[in-house]
One Martini backbone bead per residue (centre of mass of N, CA, C, O) as a GRO file, in nm:
protein
  199
    1MET     BB    1  -2.725   2.100  -2.602
    2THR     BB    2  -2.646   1.933  -2.317
    3SER     BB    3  -2.374   1.892  -2.132
    4HIS     BB    4  -2.207   1.614  -1.940
    5ARG     BB    5  -1.918   1.686  -1.841
    6PRO     BB    6  -1.958   1.819  -1.561
    7LEU     BB    7  -2.080   1.563  -1.433
    8ARG     BB    8  -1.835   1.384  -1.470
    9ALA     BB    9  -1.643   1.562  -1.310
   10ASP     BB   10  -1.803   1.557  -1.045
   11ALA     BB   11  -1.799   1.251  -1.008
   12ALA     BB   12  -1.493   1.222  -0.991
   13ARG     BB   13  -1.456   1.411  -0.753
   14ASN     BB   14  -1.639   1.261  -0.553
   15ARG     BB   15  -1.481   0.999  -0.554
   16GLU     BB   16  -1.218   1.116  -0.440
   17LEU     BB   17  -1.340   1.226  -0.180
   18LEU     BB   18  -1.444   0.952  -0.076
   19LEU     BB   19  -1.176   0.802  -0.062
   20ALA     BB   20  -1.037   0.995   0.133
   21ALA     BB   21  -1.249   0.984   0.359
   22ALA     BB   22  -1.249   0.677   0.400
   23ALA     BB   23  -0.955   0.643   0.477
   24GLU     BB   24  -0.976   0.817   0.734
   25GLU     BB   25  -1.205   0.666   0.878
   26PHE     BB   26  -1.077   0.383   0.879
   27ALA     BB   27  -0.821   0.471   1.034
   28GLU     BB   28  -0.984   0.569   1.294
   29ARG     BB   29  -1.240   0.326   1.309
   30GLY     BB   30  -1.251   0.124   1.108
   31LEU     BB   31  -1.526  -0.082   1.046
   32ASP     BB   32  -1.710   0.141   1.207
   33ALA     BB   33  -1.738   0.313   0.986
   34SER     BB   34  -1.958   0.540   0.847
   35VAL     BB   35  -2.129   0.661   0.584
   36ALA     BB   36  -2.209   0.929   0.712
   37ASP     BB   37  -1.920   1.019   0.792
   38ILE     BB   38  -1.799   1.006   0.511
   39ALA     BB   39  -1.989   1.207   0.377
   40ARG     BB   40  -1.926   1.446   0.563
   41ARG     BB   41  -1.621   1.460   0.505
   42ALA     BB   42  -1.674   1.497   0.184
   43GLY     BB   43  -1.939   1.682   0.133
   44VAL     BB   44  -2.179   1.470   0.108
   45GLY     BB   45  -2.422   1.261   0.041
   46LYS     BB   46  -2.533   0.943   0.081
   47GLY     BB   47  -2.631   0.908  -0.209
   48THR     BB   48  -2.353   0.949  -0.339
   49VAL     BB   49  -2.221   0.705  -0.222
   50PHE     BB   50  -2.428   0.487  -0.345
   51ARG     BB   51  -2.370   0.557  -0.644
   52HIS     BB   52  -2.068   0.452  -0.624
   53PHE     BB   53  -2.132   0.263  -0.349
   54PRO     BB   54  -2.354   0.025  -0.256
   55THR     BB   55  -2.139  -0.047  -0.028
   56LYS     BB   56  -1.909  -0.051   0.218
   57ASP     BB   57  -1.738  -0.276   0.092
   58ASP     BB   58  -1.696  -0.131  -0.177
   59LEU     BB   59  -1.545   0.108  -0.055
   60LEU     BB   60  -1.315  -0.046   0.077
   61ALA     BB   61  -1.213  -0.180  -0.183
   62ALA     BB   62  -1.146   0.090  -0.326
   63VAL     BB   63  -0.931   0.183  -0.125
   64VAL     BB   64  -0.742  -0.052  -0.159
   65GLN     BB   65  -0.701  -0.022  -0.466
   66ASP     BB   66  -0.581   0.261  -0.448
   67ARG     BB   67  -0.335   0.190  -0.281
   68ILE     BB   68  -0.214  -0.022  -0.473
   69THR     BB   69  -0.191   0.159  -0.721
   70ARG     BB   70   0.010   0.359  -0.594
   71LEU     BB   71   0.233   0.148  -0.549
   72ILE     BB   72   0.268   0.064  -0.839
   73GLU     BB   73   0.345   0.340  -0.953
   74ALA     BB   74   0.597   0.372  -0.776
   75ALA     BB   75   0.750   0.117  -0.862
   76GLU     BB   76   0.758   0.179  -1.170
   77ARG     BB   77   0.906   0.448  -1.141
   78LEU     BB   78   1.165   0.330  -0.980
   79LEU     BB   79   1.285   0.161  -1.222
   80ASP     BB   80   1.430   0.446  -1.335
   81ALA     BB   81   1.629   0.470  -1.129
   82GLU     BB   82   1.963   0.502  -1.074
   83ASP     BB   83   1.928   0.398  -0.773
   84ALA     BB   84   1.838   0.087  -0.679
   85GLY     BB   85   1.858   0.095  -0.369
   86ALA     BB   86   1.703   0.361  -0.318
   87ALA     BB   87   1.442   0.265  -0.457
   88LEU     BB   88   1.372   0.035  -0.263
   89LEU     BB   89   1.368   0.206  -0.006
   90GLU     BB   90   1.148   0.403  -0.097
   91PHE     BB   91   0.928   0.195  -0.132
   92LEU     BB   92   0.926   0.088   0.160
   93GLY     BB   93   0.850   0.363   0.278
   94LEU     BB   94   0.577   0.394   0.134
   95ALA     BB   95   0.450   0.136   0.244
   96ALA     BB   96   0.480   0.205   0.548
   97LEU     BB   97   0.326   0.471   0.542
   98GLY     BB   98   0.055   0.353   0.450
   99GLN     BB   99   0.026   0.170   0.703
  100GLN     BB  100   0.031   0.396   0.913
  101GLU     BB  101  -0.246   0.526   0.794
  102PHE     BB  102  -0.345   0.212   0.747
  103ASP     BB  103  -0.505  -0.063   0.850
  104GLN     BB  104  -0.417  -0.385   0.740
  105SER     BB  105  -0.610  -0.591   0.881
  106PHE     BB  106  -0.863  -0.485   0.686
  107LEU     BB  107  -0.754  -0.446   0.408
  108GLN     BB  108  -0.695  -0.751   0.327
  109ARG     BB  109  -1.007  -0.853   0.343
  110SER     BB  110  -1.075  -0.669   0.107
  111GLY     BB  111  -1.119  -0.820  -0.192
  112ARG     BB  112  -0.934  -1.076  -0.200
  113LEU     BB  113  -1.112  -1.246  -0.435
  114SER     BB  114  -1.106  -1.050  -0.645
  115PRO     BB  115  -1.004  -0.998  -0.961
  116GLU     BB  116  -0.887  -0.713  -0.920
  117MET     BB  117  -0.708  -0.778  -0.676
  118THR     BB  118  -0.545  -0.998  -0.813
  119ARG     BB  119  -0.430  -0.821  -1.037
  120LEU     BB  120  -0.292  -0.608  -0.855
  121GLN     BB  121  -0.115  -0.797  -0.692
  122LYS     BB  122   0.047  -0.907  -0.929
  123ARG     BB  123   0.159  -0.634  -1.024
  124LEU     BB  124   0.303  -0.563  -0.762
  125PHE     BB  125   0.489  -0.813  -0.741
  126GLN     BB  126   0.632  -0.761  -1.009
  127ALA     BB  127   0.753  -0.486  -0.929
  128ILE     BB  128   0.913  -0.588  -0.686
  129ASP     BB  129   1.084  -0.793  -0.830
  130ALA     BB  130   1.222  -0.583  -1.014
  131LEU     BB  131   1.351  -0.415  -0.791
  132VAL     BB  132   1.519  -0.645  -0.669
  133GLU     BB  133   1.671  -0.736  -0.920
  134ARG     BB  134   1.809  -0.463  -0.966
  135ALA     BB  135   1.952  -0.450  -0.690
  136ARG     BB  136   2.116  -0.705  -0.733
  137ASP     BB  137   2.263  -0.624  -0.998
  138HIS     BB  138   2.386  -0.363  -0.821
  139LYS     BB  139   2.467  -0.465  -0.530
  140ALA     BB  140   2.249  -0.350  -0.301
  141VAL     BB  141   2.184  -0.651  -0.249
  142ARG     BB  142   2.169  -0.950  -0.166
  143PRO     BB  143   2.166  -1.242  -0.366
  144ASP     BB  144   1.936  -1.406  -0.172
  145VAL     BB  145   1.723  -1.204  -0.236
  146THR     BB  146   1.375  -1.171  -0.270
  147GLY     BB  147   1.070  -1.060  -0.347
  148THR     BB  148   0.925  -1.221  -0.127
  149ASP     BB  149   1.086  -1.119   0.108
  150VAL     BB  150   1.001  -0.819   0.074
  151ILE     BB  151   0.698  -0.855   0.097
  152LEU     BB  152   0.712  -0.970   0.393
  153LEU     BB  153   0.871  -0.704   0.508
  154MET     BB  154   0.675  -0.457   0.466
  155CYS     BB  155   0.506  -0.494   0.755
  156VAL     BB  156   0.711  -0.487   0.994
  157PRO     BB  157   0.747  -0.199   1.108
  158ASN     BB  158   0.441  -0.171   1.204
  159HIS     BB  159   0.417  -0.428   1.366
  160VAL     BB  160   0.627  -0.357   1.580
  161VAL     BB  161   0.507  -0.080   1.671
  162GLY     BB  162   0.234  -0.205   1.783
  163TYR     BB  163   0.386  -0.280   2.072
  164VAL     BB  164   0.397   0.027   2.127
  165PRO     BB  165   0.325   0.262   2.343
  166ASP     BB  166   0.292   0.548   2.206
  167PRO     BB  167   0.433   0.599   1.940
  168PRO     BB  168   0.621   0.756   1.749
  169PRO     BB  169   0.557   0.838   1.424
  170ASP     BB  170   0.876   0.742   1.315
  171LEU     BB  171   0.961   0.455   1.424
  172TRP     BB  172   0.947   0.277   1.164
  173ARG     BB  173   1.218   0.379   1.042
  174ARG     BB  174   1.409   0.218   1.218
  175TYR     BB  175   1.314  -0.070   1.110
  176LEU     BB  176   1.367  -0.020   0.817
  177ALA     BB  177   1.674   0.022   0.846
  178LEU     BB  178   1.732  -0.256   0.963
  179ILE     BB  179   1.624  -0.417   0.727
  180PHE     BB  180   1.802  -0.293   0.502
  181ASP     BB  181   2.071  -0.376   0.626
  182GLY     BB  182   1.998  -0.685   0.591
  183LEU     BB  183   2.002  -0.657   0.263
  184ARG     BB  184   2.281  -0.609   0.255
  185PRO     BB  185   2.595  -0.744   0.153
  186GLU     BB  186   2.738  -0.659   0.392
  187ALA     BB  187   2.816  -0.909   0.608
  188ALA     BB  188   2.680  -1.153   0.501
  189HIS     BB  189   2.497  -1.436   0.583
  190PRO     BB  190   2.379  -1.725   0.565
  191LEU     BB  191   2.081  -1.857   0.520
  192PRO     BB  192   1.880  -2.107   0.693
  193HIS     BB  193   1.658  -2.064   0.457
  194PRO     BB  194   1.464  -2.085   0.212
  195PRO     BB  195   1.255  -1.936   0.018
  196PRO     BB  196   0.967  -1.872  -0.080
  197GLU     BB  197   0.825  -1.900  -0.387
  198SER     BB  198   0.536  -1.779  -0.295
  199LEU     BB  199   0.200  -1.609  -0.239
   0.00000   0.00000   0.00000
């Protein structure tokens, strides 16, 4: 009897290659990235792309889900870090770096209403809430900061840098540092408005 395990392994490998190639193509070309270019970058035929992802929208949604899954894994891993403040800062750095590599303006529109995206988003927000709560408990961030505040601040470093012509690659780190200093409890002033309850 012929074993099908090598085929399954090849299929899994091709899927990973396609996700990586698609992420790069979408980062460079936006929604104009073609399936043919993605297949060429991955080193596979177009038929292989469509066997895994029936449409380009399906492929884009899979890339988004892969990105969110990686962020969830990072956040949940950092919940065990000894320094709660450093863990939150590291997570925000990973989130900003991912946005630097991949344009969030069209990431967010793909699969927004799908049950899987909803489930992943909920899991990510829960992990961020836990990171923030732990940082608050350790007095690493000001007591009035919420998980929702941090979720809303995640996109700020790259959004700000987007207004700078030809910004240096790591400019977003400057604004992340400014944001995180604003989260610290030292010399904090009362905030002028309560936080939103949820997103």
